[in-house]
C-alpha positions, 0 to 999 in steps of 0.5 A: 398426761401427768397425775398429781395428788392432793390432800385438802387435810396435809394443806389446810392443816397442822397438829402441836403434838409435844415432840413434833408437829404433824402435818395431816390427820394420821397422827401416829403414822402422820406427815410431821417435823420432830421437834427437839424443843420447842423453844426454839421452834422455827416456824420457817422451816415446819413451813419450807417442811410442809412444803415440800411434801405438797409438792410431792402430792403435786408431783405425782408422789405420795410419801408410803407412809401415807399412802393409807390416807383417805383424804387424798384425791387423784388429780389428771394434767394434761401435758 
């Protein structure tokens, strides 16, 4: 049995803040991408970085700075 995680907030949310884009509900500690200059905003990079976190969750890996988030659901997959 393989363990994986799912967070609906991570998969469906993006918060645009003055210096970054956050992918989840924990603004201060949550996962995101620091952006130095929004004039050079690259949507493909933002989506690519977000997908890295989603992939980590699906592999059963939760980055240490999001472990306290309440919206994470555990999935058990038979393999």
